[in-house]
C-alpha positions in Angstrom: -15.0 37.2 63.9 -11.3 37.0 65.8 -12.9 34.0 67.7 -14.8 32.4 64.9 -11.9 32.3 62.8 -9.3 31.3 65.0 -7.9 27.7 64.9 -8.2 26.8 68.4 -10.2 29.0 71.7 -7.7 30.9 73.9 -9.9 30.2 77.1 -13.4 29.2 78.2 -15.3 32.4 77.5 -13.8 32.2 73.5 -14.7 28.5 73.8 -18.5 29.3 74.8 -18.5 32.2 72.8 -17.8 30.0 69.4 -20.4 27.9 70.4 -23.0 30.6 70.6 -21.8 31.7 67.5 -22.5 28.4 66.0 -25.5 27.9 67.0 -27.0 30.9 65.8 -25.7 29.9 62.8 -26.8 26.8 62.8 -30.6 27.7 63.2 -30.6 30.2 60.9 -29.4 28.2 58.6 -31.8 24.9 59.5 -34.8 27.2 59.6 -33.9 28.2 56.1 -33.2 24.8 54.5 -36.3 23.7 56.3 -38.3 26.4 54.1 -36.4 26.1 51.2 -37.4 22.2 51.2 -41.1 22.6 52.1 -42.2 25.9 50.0 -39.5 26.1 46.9 -39.4 22.6 46.5 -42.5 21.5 47.8 -41.7 18.5 50.2 -44.0 17.2 52.8 -43.6 19.5 56.0 -42.8 16.3 57.8 -39.9 15.1 55.4 -38.6 18.3 55.3 -38.4 18.5 59.5 -36.6 15.2 59.4 -34.1 16.3 57.0 -33.8 19.7 58.9 -32.9 18.5 62.1 -29.8 16.1 61.1 -28.6 18.7 59.0 -28.7 21.4 61.7 -27.1 18.9 64.4 -24.6 17.7 61.7 -24.0 21.5 60.7 -23.4 22.6 64.2 -21.0 19.8 65.3 -19.1 20.5 62.0 -18.8 24.1 62.9 -17.5 23.8 66.3 -15.2 21.4 66.1 -13.6 21.9 62.7 -11.7 24.9 61.5 -11.3 24.4 58.0 -15.2 23.7 58.1 -15.9 27.1 59.3 -13.9 28.7 56.4 -15.4 26.7 53.5 -18.9 27.2 55.4 -18.1 31.3 55.2 -17.3 31.1 51.8 -20.3 29.7 51.0 -22.2 32.7 51.7 -20.4 34.9 49.3 -20.4 32.1 46.9 -24.7 32.7 46.8 -23.7 35.5 45.1 -22.1 34.2 42.2 -23.4 31.5 39.6 -24.5 29.2 41.8 -26.7 31.7 43.6 -28.0 32.3 40.2 -28.5 29.0 39.3 -30.8 28.4 42.8 -32.6 31.9 42.1 -33.5 30.6 38.3 -34.9 27.4 39.9 -37.0 29.4 42.2 -38.3 31.2 39.4 -38.8 28.7 37.2 -40.8 26.8 39.6 -43.1 30.1 40.4 -43.7 30.2 36.6 -44.5 26.5 36.1 -46.5 26.3 39.5 -48.8 30.0 38.9 -48.8 30.5 35.3 -48.9 26.9 33.3 -52.1 26.0 35.2 -54.0 29.9 34.3 -52.9 28.9 30.6 -54.3 25.4 30.8 -57.5 26.7 32.6 -58.0 29.8 29.4 -57.7 27.1 26.9 -60.6 24.8 28.6 -62.6 28.0 28.8 -62.1 28.3 24.9 -62.8 24.7 24.1 -65.7 24.8 26.4 -67.2 27.5 24.2 -66.4 25.8 21.2 -68.1 22.3 22.5 -71.0 24.8 23.6 -71.5 26.2 20.3 -71.3 23.0 18.5 -73.6 21.4 20.7 -76.2 24.3 20.2 -75.9 24.4 16.9 -76.3 20.9 16.3 -79.2 20.8 18.4 -80.9 23.5 16.4 -80.1 22.2 12.8 -81.5 18.4 14.3 -84.7 20.3 15.2 -84.9 22.0 11.7 -85.4 18.7 10.5 -88.7 18.6 11.9 -89.6 21.8 10.2 -88.8 20.0 6.6 -90.5 16.9 8.2 -93.9 19.1 8.8 -93.4 20.6 5.4 -92.7 17.6 3.6 -96.2 15.9 5.4 -97.9 19.0 4.2 -96.9 19.2 0.7 -97.2 15.1 0.3 -100.8 15.9 1.6 -101.7 18.4 -1.1 -100.0 16.3 -3.8 -102.2 13.7 -2.8 -105.3 15.4 -2.9 -104.2 17.0 -6.6 -103.9 13.4 -7.6 -107.5 12.1 -6.5 -109.0 15.3 -8.0 -107.4 14.3 -11.5 -108.1 10.6 -10.9 -104.7 9.7 -12.4 -101.7 7.2 -11.1 -101.6 7.9 -7.6 -98.0 7.8 -5.8 -97.8 5.3 -2.8 -97.5 7.9 0.1 -96.3 11.2 -1.4 -94.2 11.8 1.9 -90.9 12.2 2.6 -89.7 10.1 5.8 -86.7 11.8 7.8 -84.6 9.8 10.1 -82.1 12.2 11.3 -84.3 12.8 14.2 -83.5 9.5 15.6 -79.8 9.9 15.9 -79.8 13.0 17.8 -78.7 11.4 21.1 -75.9 10.0 19.4 -74.9 13.3 17.9 -75.3 14.4 21.8 -73.3 11.3 23.3 -70.1 12.0 20.9 -69.8 15.7 21.8 -69.9 14.7 25.7 -67.7 12.1 25.0 -65.4 13.7 22.8 -65.2 17.2 25.4 -64.6 14.6 28.3 -61.5 12.8 26.5 -60.3 16.6 26.0 -60.7 17.5 29.3 -59.1 14.3 30.7 -56.1 15.0 28.0 -55.5 18.6 29.1 -55.3 17.5 33.0 -53.1 14.8 32.3 -50.9 17.2 30.3 -51.1 19.7 33.3 -50.4 16.9 35.8 -47.2 15.7 33.3 -45.9 19.4 33.4 -46.1 20.0 37.2 -44.6 16.5 37.9 -41.7 17.0 35.5 -40.9 20.9 36.6 -41.1 20.0 40.1 -38.4 16.9 39.4 -36.1 18.8 37.2 -36.4 21.6 40.3 -35.4 19.3 43.0 -32.5 17.8 40.5 -31.2 21.2 39.9 -32.0 22.6 43.3 -30.0 19.6 44.6 -27.1 19.7 42.0 -27.0 23.4 42.8 -26.2 23.0 46.8 -23.9 20.7 46.3 -21.8 22.3 43.5 -21.7 25.2 45.9 -20.2 23.2 48.5 -17.8 22.0 46.0 -16.8 25.2 44.7 -15.8 26.5 47.8 -13.8 23.5 49.2 -12.3 23.7 45.7 -11.1 27.2 46.1 -10.2 26.4 49.9 -8.0 23.6 48.8 -6.4 25.7 46.0 -5.6 28.2 48.2 -3.9 26.4 51.0 -1.0 25.0 49.3 -0.5 27.0 46.3 1.0 30.8 46.7 0.1 32.0 43.2 -3.6 31.0 42.9 -6.0 33.8 43.2 -3.0 36.3 44.1 -3.3 39.5 42.3 -4.7 41.8 44.7 -2.7 44.8 46.4 -3.9 44.3 50.2 -2.7 45.8 53.4 -0.4 43.2 54.2 1.0 43.6 50.8 1.6 47.7 51.2 2.7 47.3 54.8 5.6 44.7 53.5 6.5 47.7 51.0 6.3 50.5 52.9 8.5 48.3 55.7 11.1 47.4 52.9 10.9 51.1 51.6 9.5 49.9 48.4 6.0 51.6 48.1 6.9 52.6 44.5 6.6 49.2 43.3 2.7 49.5 44.0 2.3 53.0 42.6 2.8 51.9 39.1 1.6 48.2 38.9 0.5 46.2 36.0 -3.1 46.5 35.4 -3.4 42.6 36.3 -3.1 43.5 40.0 -6.0 45.6 41.3 -6.6 46.4 45.1 -9.4 44.1 46.2 -11.6 46.8 48.2 -11.9 49.1 44.9 -14.6 49.7 42.1 -12.3 48.4 39.2 -12.9 45.7 37.1 -10.1 43.8 35.3 -10.9 43.3 31.4 -11.4 39.7 32.1 -13.8 40.3 35.0 -15.8 42.7 32.9 -15.9 40.1 29.7 -17.1 37.3 32.2 -19.8 40.1 33.5 -21.1 40.4 29.9 -21.5 36.8 29.2 -23.2 35.6 32.2 -25.6 38.9 31.4 -26.4 37.5 28.0 -27.3 34.1 29.3 -29.4 35.7 32.1 -31.0 37.5 29.6 -31.9 34.4 27.0 -33.1 32.8 30.6 -35.6 36.1 31.0 -36.8 36.3 27.3 -37.5 32.3 27.7 -40.0 33.3 30.7 -41.3 36.4 29.4 -42.7 34.6 26.2 -44.6 32.1 29.0 -46.0 35.2 30.4 -47.2 36.3 27.0 -48.8 32.9 26.1 -50.7 33.4 29.5 -51.8 36.9 28.4 -52.8 35.8 24.7 -54.7 33.0 26.3 -56.6 35.1 28.7 -57.1 37.7 25.8 -58.7 35.0 23.3 -60.4 33.4 26.1 -62.4 36.4 27.4 -63.2 37.7 24.0 -64.7 34.1 23.2 -67.0 34.2 26.1 -68.2 37.4 25.3 -68.7 37.1 21.3 -70.3 33.7 22.3 -72.8 35.7 24.6 -73.6 38.2 21.5 -74.5 35.5 19.0 -77.4 36.5 17.3 -80.0 33.9 16.7 -79.9 33.2 12.6 -83.4 33.0 11.1 -84.2 30.0 8.7 -87.2 30.3 6.1 -88.4 27.1 4.5 -90.4 28.3 1.5 -92.7 25.8 -0.6 -94.5 27.1 -3.9 -95.9 24.5 -6.2 -98.6 24.7 -9.1 -99.8 22.8 -12.0 -98.2 23.7 -15.0 -100.5 24.2 -18.1 -98.7 22.1 -20.4 -99.1 19.2 -18.3 -102.6 19.3 -18.3 -102.8 19.9 -21.8 -100.9 16.2 -21.8 -103.4 14.9 -19.7 -106.2 16.4 -21.8 -107.8 17.9 -18.8 -109.3 21.1 -18.6 -107.8 23.6 -16.2 -110.6 25.4 -15.3 -112.5 22.0 -14.2 -109.8 21.4 -11.3 -111.1 22.0 -8.1 -107.1 22.5 -6.6 -105.3 25.4 -5.9 -101.6 26.0 -6.1 -99.6 25.3 -2.9 -97.3 28.0 -1.3 -96.4 28.3 2.5 -93.6 29.3 4.1 -91.9 27.9 7.4 -89.6 29.7 9.6 -87.2 28.0 12.3 -84.1 29.4 14.2 -80.8 28.8 14.5 -79.3 29.2 17.9 -75.5 28.9 18.3 -74.8 29.7 22.1 -77.7 29.0 25.4 -77.6 29.9 28.8 -77.4 26.5 29.8 -74.0 26.0 29.0 -71.5 25.4 31.6 -68.5 27.5 30.9 -66.1 28.7 33.3 -65.4 32.3 33.4 -61.5 32.8 32.2 -58.8 33.8 34.9 -56.8 37.0 34.5 -52.9 36.8 34.8 -51.9 37.1 38.3 -50.0 40.5 38.5 -48.1 39.6 41.6 -46.8 36.6 39.9 -45.5 39.1 37.5 -43.8 41.4 40.1 -42.0 38.3 41.8 -40.7 37.6 38.8 -39.6 41.5 38.2 -37.7 41.4 41.3 -35.8 38.1 41.3 -34.7 38.9 37.8 -33.5 42.4 39.4 -31.6 40.1 42.0 -29.9 37.9 39.2 -28.7 41.0 37.2 -27.1 42.5 40.7 -25.5 39.7 41.3 -24.2 39.2 37.8 -21.7 42.6 38.6 -21.7 41.4 42.8 -20.3 37.7 41.6 -16.6 39.8 41.0 -17.1 40.9 44.5 -18.0 37.9 46.0 -15.3 36.6 44.8 -12.7 38.9 46.4 -14.4 38.5 50.0 -14.1 34.7 49.8 -10.3 35.6 49.3 -10.8 38.1 52.0 -12.5 35.2 54.5 -9.9 32.6 53.8 -7.1 35.2 54.7 -8.4 35.8 57.7 -8.9 32.3 58.8 -5.3 31.6 57.7 -3.1 35.1 58.5 0.2 33.4 58.6 -0.4 32.1 55.2 -1.6 35.2 53.9 1.4 36.9 55.0 3.4 34.6 52.9 1.1 34.7 50.1 2.0 38.7 50.1 5.7 37.8 50.5 5.5 36.2 47.2 3.9 39.0 45.4 6.2 41.3 46.7 8.9 39.1 45.4 7.1 39.1 41.8 6.5 42.7 42.0 10.6 43.2 42.7 11.2 40.9 39.9 9.2 42.7 37.5 10.5 46.0 38.4 
């Protein structure tokens, strides 16, 4: 670390050591950068390689030749444990949800629509077939009326049969059902593609902005650390303790103000505690939104599974059409016909039909259960996210420690400034 943080290597051995360190750091960072672009942001592998190689070479030259760049890059690592790192993890978590859960929800909704389409098609077909039953009953009933009319020798109806035209429109109904199903399928496919594309683009923008802001935040800290003696200078460091002992003023550090804390201690200031609580609340809101999507996945699967099982258990509904016809005596009296001399009999007959709502020929895709591994990964990511809320304070302190090791003479000036400040307060 002393070679890595030194402004200029003292000899050739330190020079080669620095080059080896920068090469190892560049190789690991380039591999992570490629995996991040290819796996998380879903770029093509050749584009990811084309971006990772120049990035790695540029990073190697910058780290090896520019001393402040090594300081800024080193501060980026603990900064990943701050809110910028949380943004990257939330971006990854949202991508996991969209890629794995949203298609599952849409697939289960398609299954529900397929069940509805199957029931509509079979019930429509069964109802249309029932018109054949009415047609048969009407012709037989019409024949009975014709025979009765002939036997009593009165005015004869032209035909005596009912005409049904519903059977001729069955193909049109099937065609309309098929077109409606295809349109719903196309709409769902377009919605699925739109959601995926929108989230991918949004995820890439958020990830790119987070990385740029990550570098900007480390550069901003470095820029404020160098020229300002009071910036982020409220820690009781070892240099300050040594300075107080040398000047026989150790009592200044014993009862110092609550605003001064030790960087290696576990104590949180009041401002740090409030910041952690606010960040935890915002993270909880994001967690609730993710859990709503997960709950929608389980609900869609439950409804789809119930619809498929209940559709298979639909019983056949029997339908009976009964026709009873007889000649009323008072009608014969009006016609002055004796009832006993009529060679006709009463007409009484029943016709049976079955309404079918489901069929084994329907193509229904099975419902997709929620993937438990997705929920497990989300749980682990949010555990890390909640941990970063409290680790952010220590990451911020580590950034100051890194800057102090790169510029030791300036750190001594900052310790002297803080010592004088404590002396004035005392």
